[in-house]
C-alpha positions as CSV (number, residue, x, y, z in Angstrom):
1,M,12.5,35.0,0.1
2,A,14.4,36.6,2.8
3,K,12.7,40.3,2.0
4,F,9.7,38.4,2.9
5,S,10.9,37.1,6.0
6,I,12.1,40.4,7.1
7,I,8.8,41.8,6.2
8,I,7.0,39.6,8.5
9,A,9.5,39.4,11.2
10,L,8.9,43.5,11.0
11,L,5.5,43.1,10.8
12,N,5.3,40.5,13.4
13,L,7.3,43.0,15.8
14,I,4.9,46.2,15.2
15,S,1.7,43.6,16.5
16,H,3.7,43.0,19.8
17,F,3.3,46.4,20.7
18,L,0.3,47.8,18.7
19,I,-1.8,44.6,19.8
20,P,-0.4,43.1,23.2
21,S,-3.8,41.2,24.7
22,L,-3.1,38.7,21.4
23,A,-2.6,35.0,22.5
24,K,0.6,33.3,21.3
25,S,0.4,32.0,17.5
26,Q,3.2,30.7,15.4
27,Y,3.1,31.1,11.6
28,N,4.3,29.0,9.1
29,I,5.4,30.0,5.6
30,N,6.3,28.3,2.9
31,G,7.9,25.6,5.3
32,F,9.6,28.3,7.7
33,S,8.0,28.7,11.1
34,V,7.9,32.2,12.6
35,K,7.0,32.2,16.0
36,T,5.3,35.4,17.4
37,K,4.1,36.2,21.2
38,S,1.0,37.9,19.2
39,S,0.2,37.2,15.0
40,P,-3.2,38.8,13.8
41,F,-1.5,38.8,10.1
42,L,-2.6,35.7,8.2
43,I,-0.8,35.4,5.2
44,R,-2.8,33.6,2.1
45,G,-0.9,29.8,1.4
46,G,0.3,30.0,5.3
47,S,-0.8,28.2,8.3
48,S,-2.0,30.2,11.6
49,S,-1.7,27.7,15.0
50,S,-3.0,29.2,17.5
51,S,-5.1,26.3,18.9
52,D,-3.5,24.4,21.7
53,D,-4.7,21.0,20.7
54,E,-2.9,21.5,17.3
55,L,0.5,22.5,18.4
56,K,0.3,19.0,21.0
57,Q,-0.8,17.3,17.9
58,S,2.3,18.7,16.1
59,S,4.8,17.9,18.8
60,N,3.1,14.0,19.2
61,S,3.4,13.3,15.2
62,P,3.3,9.6,14.5
63,L,6.7,11.1,12.5
64,K,8.4,12.1,16.1
65,D,7.3,9.0,17.8
66,L,9.2,7.1,15.2
67,L,12.1,9.5,14.4
68,D,12.8,9.0,18.5
69,E,12.3,5.4,18.6
70,A,14.6,5.0,16.0
71,K,17.5,7.6,17.6
72,S,17.0,5.4,20.7
73,S,17.3,2.1,19.2
74,K,20.2,3.2,17.3
75,R,18.5,1.4,14.1
76,K,20.7,1.4,10.9
77,I,19.5,2.6,7.5
78,I,21.7,2.2,4.2
79,V,20.0,3.4,1.3
80,V,21.2,2.0,-2.7
81,T,20.3,4.4,-5.3
82,G,21.3,4.1,-9.0
83,G,22.6,6.4,-11.6
84,V,23.3,6.7,-15.2
85,L,20.7,3.7,-16.3
86,S,18.2,1.3,-14.7
87,G,18.1,-2.2,-14.4
88,I,22.3,-1.4,-13.3
89,G,22.3,-3.8,-10.3
90,K,21.1,-2.2,-7.5
91,G,19.1,-5.2,-6.3
92,V,21.2,-7.4,-6.6
93,T,24.0,-5.0,-4.3
94,A,21.4,-4.4,-1.9
95,S,21.1,-8.1,-1.5
96,S,24.1,-8.8,-1.4
97,I,25.0,-6.0,1.7
98,G,22.4,-8.4,3.2
99,V,24.4,-10.8,2.9
100,L,27.4,-9.3,4.8
101,L,25.9,-7.7,7.6
102,R,23.8,-10.9,8.2
103,S,27.6,-12.8,8.1
104,L,27.9,-10.5,11.3
105,G,25.5,-11.3,13.1
106,L,23.3,-8.6,12.4
107,R,19.3,-8.6,11.8
108,V,18.7,-7.3,8.8
109,T,15.4,-6.1,6.7
110,A,14.3,-4.3,3.1
111,L,12.6,-1.9,1.8
112,K,11.9,-1.3,-1.9
113,I,10.4,1.9,-3.6
114,D,9.4,2.0,-6.9
115,P,8.0,5.4,-8.1
116,Y,5.5,4.2,-10.3
117,L,1.9,5.2,-10.5
118,N,0.9,1.6,-9.5
119,V,-0.7,0.6,-5.7
120,D,1.5,-2.6,-6.7
121,A,2.9,-5.1,-9.1
122,G,-0.1,-7.1,-9.5
123,T,-2.1,-5.6,-12.4
124,M,1.9,-4.9,-14.2
125,S,2.3,-6.9,-17.4
126,P,5.4,-9.6,-17.2
127,F,6.9,-8.1,-20.9
128,E,6.5,-4.3,-18.5
129,H,7.9,-5.1,-15.8
130,G,8.9,-9.0,-14.9
131,E,7.5,-11.0,-12.6
132,V,5.3,-10.6,-9.9
133,F,6.5,-11.6,-6.5
134,V,4.2,-12.8,-4.1
135,L,4.9,-12.5,-0.1
136,D,3.4,-15.3,2.7
137,D,0.6,-12.2,3.2
138,G,-0.5,-11.6,-0.4
139,G,1.4,-8.7,-1.6
140,E,2.1,-8.7,-4.9
141,T,5.4,-7.1,-5.1
142,D,8.8,-6.3,-7.2
143,L,10.8,-8.7,-8.0
144,D,13.9,-7.6,-6.4
145,L,11.7,-8.7,-3.1
146,G,12.6,-12.0,-4.4
147,N,16.5,-11.1,-4.0
148,Y,16.1,-9.5,-0.7
149,E,14.6,-13.0,0.4
150,R,16.7,-15.4,-0.8
151,F,19.6,-13.5,0.3
152,L,18.4,-12.8,3.5
153,S,16.6,-15.8,4.7
154,V,13.8,-13.9,5.6
155,S,9.9,-13.2,5.1
156,L,8.9,-9.8,4.4
157,T,5.3,-7.9,4.0
158,K,3.5,-6.2,1.5
159,E,4.8,-3.2,3.6
160,S,8.6,-3.8,2.5
161,N,7.6,-2.9,-1.2
162,L,6.8,1.2,-1.5
163,S,4.6,2.7,-4.7
164,T,4.0,6.4,-5.3
165,G,0.6,5.3,-5.6
166,K,0.3,3.6,-2.3
167,I,2.1,6.3,-0.5
168,Y,0.0,9.2,-2.9
169,Q,-3.4,7.1,-1.8
170,S,-2.3,6.8,1.9
171,V,-1.9,10.8,2.0
172,I,-5.1,11.6,0.3
173,E,-6.9,8.7,2.7
174,R,-5.4,11.0,5.2
175,E,-6.9,14.0,3.9
176,R,-10.0,12.3,3.5
177,V,-10.8,11.9,7.2
178,G,-9.5,15.3,8.3
179,D,-6.0,13.9,9.6
180,Y,-4.1,17.0,8.5
181,L,-6.7,19.5,10.1
182,G,-7.9,22.0,7.0
183,K,-4.0,22.4,5.9
184,T,-3.0,22.8,2.4
185,V,-2.0,19.2,1.8
186,Q,1.7,19.6,-0.5
187,V,4.3,17.1,-1.5
188,V,6.6,18.5,0.8
189,P,6.0,18.4,3.8
190,H,2.7,15.7,4.2
191,V,4.1,13.3,0.9
192,S,7.6,13.3,2.3
193,D,6.6,12.5,5.9
194,A,4.5,10.2,5.1
195,I,7.6,8.5,3.0
196,Q,10.0,9.1,6.2
197,E,7.3,7.2,8.3
198,W,6.3,4.5,5.8
199,V,10.6,3.9,5.7
200,L,10.7,4.1,10.2
201,R,7.8,2.1,10.2
202,V,9.2,-0.8,7.7
203,A,12.8,-0.6,9.5
204,K,11.4,-1.4,12.7
205,A,9.2,-4.2,12.3
206,P,9.5,-7.8,12.8
207,V,10.8,-9.9,10.1
208,S,10.4,-14.0,10.5
209,K,13.4,-16.4,9.7
210,F,12.5,-18.2,6.2
211,G,11.0,-21.5,7.4
212,T,10.4,-19.9,10.9
213,E,7.6,-18.7,12.4
214,Q,9.6,-16.9,15.4
215,K,9.8,-12.7,14.6
216,E,13.0,-10.8,15.5
217,T,12.9,-6.8,15.6
218,P,15.0,-5.8,13.0
219,E,18.9,-3.7,13.6
220,I,19.6,-2.7,9.6
221,C,17.4,-1.7,7.1
222,I,18.5,-1.7,3.9
223,V,16.1,0.8,1.1
224,E,16.5,0.6,-2.0
225,L,15.5,3.5,-4.6
226,G,14.4,2.4,-7.9
227,G,14.5,3.9,-11.2
228,T,17.2,6.5,-12.1
229,L,18.1,9.3,-9.9
230,G,17.4,12.7,-11.1
231,D,14.2,11.0,-12.7
232,I,10.9,13.6,-12.1
233,E,8.6,10.8,-10.6
234,S,10.8,9.6,-7.8
235,M,12.2,13.3,-6.6
236,P,9.4,13.1,-3.6
237,F,11.2,10.0,-2.6
238,V,14.7,11.6,-2.9
239,E,13.5,15.0,-0.7
240,A,12.3,12.6,1.9
241,L,15.6,10.5,2.4
242,R,17.7,13.9,2.1
243,Q,14.9,14.7,5.2
244,L,15.5,11.7,6.7
245,Q,19.3,11.6,7.4
246,E,19.3,15.0,8.7
247,Q,16.4,13.5,11.1
248,V,17.8,10.2,12.2
249,G,21.7,11.4,12.1
250,Y,25.1,11.0,10.1
251,K,25.6,7.9,12.0
252,N,22.7,6.2,11.4
253,M,22.3,6.5,8.3
254,C,24.7,6.2,4.7
255,F,24.3,6.1,0.7
256,V,25.2,3.4,-1.2
257,H,25.6,4.6,-5.1
258,V,25.5,2.1,-7.9
259,S,27.1,3.1,-11.3
260,L,28.2,2.5,-14.7
261,V,32.0,2.7,-15.6
262,P,31.7,1.3,-19.2
263,I,34.8,0.0,-21.1
264,L,35.6,1.8,-24.9
265,G,38.0,2.4,-27.4
266,S,40.0,-0.1,-29.8
267,P,42.4,-1.4,-30.3
268,I,43.6,0.0,-26.5
269,S,40.5,0.1,-24.2
270,E,40.0,2.4,-21.5
271,Q,37.8,2.6,-18.7
272,K,35.4,5.6,-18.4
273,T,34.4,7.2,-15.5
274,K,32.6,10.1,-16.7
275,P,29.2,8.5,-16.6
276,T,29.9,8.1,-13.1
277,Q,31.3,11.9,-12.2
278,H,27.8,13.0,-13.9
279,S,25.6,10.4,-11.6
280,V,27.4,11.6,-8.4
281,K,27.0,15.2,-9.4
282,Q,23.7,15.0,-9.9
283,M,22.6,13.1,-6.8
284,R,24.8,15.6,-5.0
285,Q,22.3,18.5,-6.5
286,L,19.5,17.1,-5.5
287,G,20.8,16.7,-1.8
288,L,22.4,13.1,-1.2
289,T,25.9,12.3,-0.3
290,P,27.3,9.2,-1.6
291,D,29.6,7.1,1.3
292,F,30.2,4.5,-1.2
293,I,30.1,4.1,-4.5
294,C,29.6,0.3,-6.7
295,C,31.0,0.9,-10.1
296,R,29.5,-1.8,-12.2
297,S,31.8,-2.6,-14.9
298,P,32.9,-5.6,-16.9
299,E,36.3,-5.7,-15.9
300,P,37.8,-5.3,-12.6
301,L,38.1,-1.2,-11.7
302,E,41.9,0.0,-12.2
303,G,43.7,2.1,-10.2
304,P,43.6,5.0,-12.2
305,A,40.1,4.8,-13.0
306,K,39.6,4.7,-8.6
307,R,41.4,7.6,-8.2
308,K,39.7,9.6,-11.0
309,I,36.4,8.9,-9.5
310,S,37.7,9.7,-5.9
311,L,38.9,13.2,-6.9
312,F,36.0,14.5,-8.6
313,T,33.0,12.6,-6.5
314,S,35.0,13.6,-2.9
315,V,34.3,10.2,-2.1
316,P,37.2,8.0,-0.7
317,E,39.3,5.8,-3.0
318,N,38.4,2.8,-0.7
319,A,35.0,3.0,-0.5
320,I,34.6,3.3,-4.6
321,I,33.8,-0.7,-4.7
322,S,34.5,-2.6,-8.1
323,L,31.1,-4.5,-8.9
324,H,32.7,-6.2,-12.1
325,D,31.1,-9.5,-14.3
326,V,31.9,-12.7,-11.9
327,S,30.8,-16.0,-13.0
328,N,27.7,-16.2,-10.7
329,I,25.4,-14.2,-8.8
330,Y,26.6,-15.2,-5.2
331,R,30.2,-14.6,-5.7
332,V,28.9,-10.5,-5.4
333,P,28.9,-10.9,-1.8
334,L,32.4,-12.6,-1.4
335,M,33.6,-9.6,-4.4
336,M,32.6,-7.2,-1.3
337,S,33.9,-8.2,1.5
338,E,37.7,-8.8,-0.7
339,Q,37.6,-4.8,-1.0
340,N,36.7,-4.5,3.0
341,L,33.1,-3.1,2.4
342,S,31.7,-4.9,5.2
343,S,34.4,-3.3,7.4
344,M,33.7,0.3,6.1
345,L,30.0,0.1,6.7
346,V,30.2,-0.9,10.3
347,Q,32.8,2.0,11.1
348,R,30.6,4.7,8.7
349,L,27.2,3.4,10.3
350,R,28.8,3.5,14.1
351,I,27.9,-0.6,14.4
352,K,29.1,-2.0,18.1
353,P,30.8,-3.8,19.0
354,F,32.8,-3.9,15.4
355,C,33.3,-0.3,15.2
356,K,36.7,1.2,16.5
357,K,36.5,4.1,19.0
358,G,38.2,7.2,17.5
359,N,38.3,6.2,14.4
360,N,36.3,8.8,12.4
361,K,37.8,7.8,8.7
362,Y,35.2,4.8,8.0
363,S,37.0,4.3,4.8
364,E,40.4,3.6,6.5
365,A,38.8,1.2,9.0
366,S,40.9,-2.5,8.9
367,D,39.0,-5.7,8.9
368,V,36.9,-5.0,12.2
369,A,34.4,-7.0,10.9
370,C,36.5,-10.7,10.6
371,V,33.0,-11.7,8.3
372,K,35.2,-14.2,6.3
373,N,35.2,-15.9,9.4
374,S,31.4,-16.8,9.9
375,D,29.7,-19.5,9.5
376,L,27.4,-18.0,7.1
377,F,29.9,-16.3,4.7
378,K,31.6,-19.9,4.8
379,E,28.5,-21.7,3.4
380,W,28.1,-18.9,1.0
381,K,31.5,-19.0,-0.7
382,E,31.2,-22.7,-0.6
383,L,27.5,-22.2,-2.1
384,A,29.6,-19.7,-5.1
385,D,32.3,-22.6,-5.4
386,S,29.3,-25.2,-6.0
387,V,27.9,-23.3,-9.3
388,D,31.2,-23.6,-10.4
389,S,32.3,-27.0,-10.5
390,P,29.3,-28.8,-11.7
391,E,29.0,-32.8,-11.8
392,S,26.9,-32.8,-15.2
393,E,24.6,-31.0,-17.5
394,C,20.8,-30.9,-17.5
395,V,18.5,-29.4,-19.9
396,I,15.0,-27.8,-18.9
397,G,12.5,-26.9,-20.9
398,M,10.9,-23.6,-20.1
399,V,7.6,-23.8,-22.5
400,G,5.9,-20.2,-21.9
401,K,3.9,-17.1,-23.0
402,Y,6.4,-14.5,-21.7
403,V,10.0,-16.1,-22.4
404,D,11.3,-13.2,-24.5
405,H,10.9,-11.2,-21.0
406,G,13.5,-13.6,-19.1
407,D,12.8,-11.5,-15.5
408,A,8.7,-12.7,-16.6
409,Y,9.9,-16.3,-14.7
410,L,13.1,-15.0,-12.8
411,S,12.0,-17.0,-9.5
412,V,11.0,-19.9,-11.6
413,V,14.7,-19.3,-13.1
414,K,16.4,-18.8,-9.3
415,A,14.0,-22.3,-8.0
416,L,16.1,-24.1,-11.0
417,T,19.5,-22.6,-9.8
418,H,18.9,-23.5,-6.5
419,S,18.1,-27.3,-7.4
420,A,20.8,-27.4,-9.8
421,I,23.3,-26.4,-7.4
422,S,22.2,-28.8,-5.0
423,T,22.0,-31.5,-7.4
424,R,25.8,-30.6,-8.7
425,Q,24.5,-29.3,-12.1
426,K,25.4,-26.9,-14.6
427,L,21.7,-25.3,-15.7
428,K,21.0,-25.0,-18.9
429,I,17.7,-23.7,-20.0
430,E,15.9,-23.7,-23.5
431,W,13.2,-20.9,-23.4
432,I,10.3,-22.3,-26.1
433,V,7.0,-20.0,-26.8
434,A,4.2,-22.6,-26.3
435,S,2.5,-20.8,-29.1
436,D,4.9,-22.3,-31.6
437,L,4.7,-25.5,-30.2
438,E,0.7,-25.6,-31.9
439,G,0.2,-27.1,-35.1
440,D,-2.8,-25.0,-36.6
441,G,0.0,-23.1,-38.7
442,E,-2.1,-19.7,-37.8
443,V,0.2,-18.3,-35.5
444,T,3.3,-19.8,-36.3
445,D,5.2,-20.8,-39.7
446,E,6.1,-25.2,-40.2
447,K,9.6,-24.1,-40.3
448,T,9.3,-21.9,-36.4
449,R,7.4,-25.2,-35.2
450,K,9.3,-27.7,-36.0
451,E,12.4,-26.0,-34.5
452,A,10.7,-25.7,-30.9
453,W,9.9,-29.0,-30.9
454,E,13.5,-30.4,-32.3
455,K,14.0,-27.9,-28.9
456,L,11.6,-29.7,-26.4
457,K,12.3,-33.0,-27.1
458,K,16.5,-32.7,-26.6
459,C,15.0,-31.1,-22.8
460,D,15.7,-33.6,-19.9
461,G,13.1,-32.1,-17.9
462,I,10.2,-29.6,-18.8
463,V,8.4,-27.0,-16.9
464,V,5.6,-25.0,-17.7
465,P,5.1,-22.3,-15.2
466,G,2.3,-19.7,-14.5
467,G,0.5,-17.0,-17.0
468,F,-2.7,-15.6,-18.2
469,G,-4.3,-15.8,-21.1
470,L,-5.1,-18.0,-24.1
471,R,-2.4,-17.5,-26.4
472,G,-0.2,-20.3,-26.4
473,F,-2.4,-22.5,-24.7
474,E,-2.7,-25.1,-26.4
475,G,1.2,-25.3,-26.8
476,K,1.5,-26.1,-23.3
477,M,-0.9,-28.8,-23.3
478,S,0.6,-30.2,-26.3
479,A,4.4,-30.3,-24.4
480,I,2.2,-31.9,-21.5
481,K,1.4,-34.2,-23.3
482,Y,4.4,-35.0,-24.8
483,A,6.1,-34.8,-21.2
484,R,3.2,-37.5,-20.0
485,E,3.4,-39.8,-23.2
486,S,7.5,-39.6,-23.3
487,K,7.7,-40.6,-19.8
488,T,10.0,-37.1,-19.8
489,P,10.4,-35.3,-15.6
490,F,7.3,-32.5,-16.3
491,L,6.7,-29.6,-13.4
492,G,3.6,-27.5,-13.8
493,I,3.1,-24.7,-12.0
494,C,-0.2,-22.7,-11.6
495,L,-1.6,-22.5,-15.4
496,G,0.5,-25.1,-16.2
497,M,-1.3,-27.5,-13.5
498,Q,-4.6,-26.2,-15.3
499,A,-3.2,-27.0,-18.4
500,S,-2.2,-30.8,-17.2
501,V,-6.2,-31.5,-15.9
502,I,-7.1,-30.3,-19.0
503,E,-4.4,-32.4,-20.9
504,Y,-5.4,-35.8,-19.1
505,C,-9.6,-34.8,-19.5
506,R,-8.8,-34.9,-23.2
507,N,-6.6,-37.5,-24.5
508,V,-7.1,-40.2,-21.0
509,V,-10.4,-39.6,-19.7
510,G,-12.6,-38.7,-23.5
511,T,-13.7,-35.4,-23.2
512,K,-12.6,-33.7,-26.2
513,N,-14.3,-30.2,-25.1
514,A,-12.7,-30.3,-21.6
515,H,-11.4,-26.1,-21.3
516,S,-11.0,-23.9,-19.0
517,A,-13.9,-21.1,-17.9
518,E,-10.9,-18.8,-17.8
519,F,-11.0,-18.8,-21.6
520,M,-14.0,-20.8,-23.2
521,E,-17.5,-19.3,-22.4
522,G,-20.5,-22.4,-22.3
523,L,-18.7,-25.2,-21.1
524,Q,-21.4,-28.1,-20.3
525,E,-21.2,-27.7,-16.3
526,D,-19.2,-30.0,-14.6
527,I,-18.5,-32.6,-17.6
528,E,-16.4,-30.1,-19.9
529,D,-15.4,-27.1,-17.3
530,A,-12.4,-28.8,-15.6
531,V,-11.2,-25.0,-14.7
532,I,-13.2,-22.7,-13.2
533,F,-13.7,-19.3,-11.3
534,M,-13.3,-19.6,-7.4
535,P,-16.5,-18.4,-5.7
536,E,-15.2,-15.8,-3.7
537,G,-13.0,-14.3,-7.0
538,D,-14.0,-10.4,-8.3
539,R,-14.9,-10.1,-12.0
540,E,-14.7,-6.3,-11.9
541,R,-12.1,-5.2,-10.1
542,M,-8.5,-6.3,-10.8
543,G,-5.8,-5.2,-8.5
544,G,-5.0,-7.6,-5.2
545,T,-8.3,-9.7,-5.9
546,M,-6.6,-12.8,-6.8
547,R,-6.2,-15.8,-3.8
548,L,-2.7,-14.4,-2.4
549,G,-0.7,-15.6,0.1
550,A,0.2,-18.5,1.9
551,R,-2.2,-21.4,2.3
552,E,-1.8,-24.3,3.9
553,T,-2.1,-27.7,1.9
554,I,-2.7,-30.6,3.0
555,L,-0.4,-33.7,1.4
556,K,-1.7,-37.6,1.0
557,K,0.3,-40.0,2.5
558,G,2.8,-42.1,0.2
559,S,2.6,-39.3,-2.6
560,I,5.1,-38.0,-4.6
561,A,5.2,-34.5,-2.9
562,N,4.3,-36.0,0.5
563,K,7.8,-37.3,-0.1
564,M,9.6,-34.8,-1.1
565,Y,8.6,-32.3,0.9
566,G,8.7,-34.4,4.2
567,A,5.5,-33.5,6.0
568,E,1.8,-33.9,5.6
569,T,1.1,-30.5,5.5
570,V,3.2,-27.4,4.3
571,M,2.4,-23.4,3.3
572,E,3.1,-22.3,0.2
573,R,2.0,-19.0,-2.3
574,H,-0.5,-18.6,-4.4
575,R,-1.5,-16.4,-7.4
576,H,-4.6,-17.8,-9.0
577,R,-8.4,-16.6,-10.2
578,Y,-9.6,-20.2,-11.3
579,E,-9.1,-24.0,-9.7
580,V,-9.9,-27.1,-10.8
581,N,-13.4,-28.0,-10.7
582,P,-13.5,-30.4,-7.7
583,A,-16.7,-32.2,-9.2
584,L,-14.5,-34.0,-11.6
585,V,-12.2,-35.5,-9.1
586,S,-13.3,-38.5,-9.0
587,S,-13.6,-39.5,-12.9
588,L,-10.1,-38.0,-13.1
589,E,-8.9,-40.1,-10.2
590,T,-9.9,-43.2,-11.6
591,A,-8.7,-42.5,-14.7
592,G,-4.7,-42.6,-13.0
593,L,-5.2,-39.0,-12.6
594,Q,-4.3,-38.3,-8.5
595,F,-5.2,-35.3,-7.0
596,T,-2.0,-35.8,-4.0
597,G,-2.7,-32.8,-2.3
598,R,-5.9,-30.1,-1.3
599,N,-6.6,-27.2,1.2
600,T,-9.7,-26.9,3.0
601,D,-11.2,-23.2,3.5
602,R,-14.6,-21.5,3.9
603,S,-15.4,-21.6,0.6
604,G,-14.6,-25.7,0.4
605,E,-12.1,-27.9,-0.8
606,R,-9.5,-26.9,-3.1
607,M,-7.1,-29.0,-5.5
608,E,-3.5,-28.0,-4.8
609,V,-0.9,-30.6,-6.4
610,V,-1.8,-33.2,-8.9
611,E,0.5,-35.9,-10.1
612,L,1.1,-39.5,-11.8
613,D,1.9,-42.4,-10.0
614,Q,5.7,-43.5,-10.2
615,E,5.5,-46.8,-11.4
616,E,3.4,-44.7,-14.8
617,H,5.5,-41.9,-14.8
618,P,9.6,-41.1,-13.3
619,Y,8.4,-37.6,-11.9
620,F,5.0,-35.6,-13.1
621,I,3.5,-33.0,-11.3
622,G,1.5,-29.9,-11.1
623,A,1.1,-27.6,-8.4
624,Q,-1.6,-24.8,-7.8
625,F,0.7,-22.7,-6.1
626,H,4.0,-21.4,-6.5
627,P,6.9,-23.1,-5.3
628,E,9.5,-20.9,-7.2
629,F,8.5,-18.4,-4.2
630,T,10.1,-20.3,-1.5
631,S,12.9,-21.9,-2.9
632,R,16.3,-20.3,-1.4
633,P,19.9,-21.2,-1.9
634,E,20.8,-23.1,0.8
635,K,17.0,-25.1,1.0
636,P,15.7,-25.0,-2.8
637,N,12.3,-26.0,-3.1
638,P,11.0,-29.5,-2.5
639,L,9.4,-30.1,-5.8
640,F,12.5,-28.3,-7.9
641,L,14.2,-30.8,-6.0
642,G,12.8,-33.4,-7.6
643,L,12.1,-32.5,-11.1
644,L,16.4,-31.9,-11.2
645,Q,16.9,-35.0,-9.7
646,A,14.6,-37.0,-12.0
647,S,16.7,-35.2,-15.3
648,K,20.0,-36.2,-13.5
649,K,19.1,-39.8,-13.4
650,A,16.7,-39.4,-16.5
651,R,19.8,-38.4,-18.0
652,F,22.5,-40.6,-16.8
653,E,20.0,-43.3,-17.8
654,L,19.8,-42.1,-21.2
655,T,23.7,-41.8,-21.6
656,K,24.3,-45.1,-20.1
657,T,21.9,-46.7,-22.8
658,D,23.8,-44.6,-25.3
659,A,27.1,-46.5,-24.4
C-alpha cells in the first residue's frame, strides 16, 4: 500500500511539471486522499473529484454538520458493548447507567443497535427474539427499548432502534436517487458514515419525559451495540463507532464493556478472568478501547480478580465494576453507585459542573457526583427496598402461547411487577401453556391437562396476553370462561380481549359458532364473526402494516377503566390487525358485556375496552391496546394495578373465610 501511494505521488509530481495547465484535483485512493495541483491520471477503483460542486457538497455533508453540532454542544455518547456471550446484560447495564445520570439532573436518551438484517423486530417470532416493544410513534422495536423507557422515564421513537436492515435500506435508497454522485458505494465510508449520522441524529433529537408532551434536547446518549463483539454482522457498526470517537473526540465519547467472570472449581471455587481478558483483546483488535469493564458474576468481584483483569486489559482497577447477582433488577444502579461509577463517568467525559479540573485520571475521581443525595436516587432505593419487603404473596396465572420463552411477555411481567411493588406483594407467576387447557385430547394428554387446570385454579388472578395464531386459542377462552364464572380477577390484552368477547358470544349470548375472522373463514356476517379484519389493513405486506402506536381511547364515565385511570381519555399503544365487530356491540351490551372504552378515527368506531359490571364480577376487564408498554416502576399502569389490587383483596377474603 505504501509503495502504491509513493508511485501515485511520483506520477502526480511528474504531471505537475509536464502538464502545468491542468486544473486542481483530488484523488481518493482506497480511502486515502491525495491532493495535487494537476492530476491527469485516473486510477480504476478510485475517484477523481475535479468539480467545485462536488467538493462543496463534500465539505457540507450531513455528517460534517452533525459532527460540528455535536462538538459545539459538547454532547456526550456512552457506548455499551458486550463480550463472551449474548444476553449478558448490556440492556440493564445501559439502563442503569441512565438512572445514575438522571440522578444528576442530566437529560438522557438511548439508542439500541441490532446487527440483524431485519428492518425492525415487527416480523420476528417471539420464540426467536422475545417480545416486540411498541413505541408511541408505532415503532416495532427490540425489547431493550422497554428497559430504556422504564429506567429513563422517557418516550423514545422508532429512530432509537437501528438495525443492519434499516441502515442498508437507507444507503441503498440514497444510492438510487443519486446522492452519492455516481461513486462506488462501499461499507466504508458510505455505510459507516450513515451509521455515524444516525447515531448523531438520535443523540440530538428531543425526547419527551414519560406522561408529558414537552420535549427536551438530550445531553447524553447511551448507545447499546447488540450481539457480541467479534460477530461478523456487527463489524460495520464497530468500525463506525471507532471512527465516531475519532471525530467527536476522546472527551465526548467513552466505551463500557460488559463481560463475564464465571466461577469454577470444586471444592474451592475461583473467579476466572480469562474470558474477559480475551474479550477485551478482541475489542482492542477491532480498534475500540474500553474505559470501563462491567463484570457479570454470581458473586462480587474479588480483589485478585480485579487486579488481574486490570493488568491484562490496561483498564484502571477502580474502573472495573462488579455486576454480581442481586435480589432484584432495581438494585443494579445502586450497586454501580457504590463503586463510584457515576463520578468516574462524569470525570471521564468532562461533564460540567461535576468534573474536577486538572484531574485527568478519571478512575481516581472522588465522589464528585453526589448521586446519593438526589431525590430520584432516594426514590430508586426505596423502590428496590420495597421489592424485598412485601406484605403478602400474589399468584398470577399467565395463559399464553409463548410461555416457554419468558422474554416473549417481558413487558407484561414488568407491568405486573410494578403493580406488585405498589401493592406491596411478592409476585409469583404461574406459566400456563394455553393449549394444555384444551380438552380435545389431540394436543394435550390428560395428565398435562389436569396439571394445567390445577395450576390455574390456584391463581389469585389471570392474565391472557396478546399473541398471534390459532394454537392455544380455545385454551385461552377456557381460562377466560373459568375466570368469569369463578369471579377470579381477569385482564385480557389485545387477542386476550378479543377472546373474552368471543367467549361471551358463545357461552352467554348463545352464538355457538362465534369466532375470529383471523382463524376461521366462512363465518356468518355480523352474527358469527365476533372479530373482523380492519378495513385499512394490508393482507399482503407483514412489516409495519398493523394498527400501531399510541391512540386515544375515550372511557365511559363511572366504568372500572375510568376509575382506575382517573381520566375520561387516555393514550395507549396498539399492535393489531383485527378488531371487535362493531355490529355485535349492541347485542353484547344487552347481554351484560359493556364496551367502556372506544376510539373514533377515520375508519369508524373502534372497541378498545370491555368489562363486566363490578356487581357481577370483582374485576373482569379486557383492552385492545397494550397497557404493559406504558407501565413504569414509579407509575404502574392502572389496568395492571387494578388487577393486583383485586387479586390481593380476593386472597385476603379467601384467607379470612378459611380461618
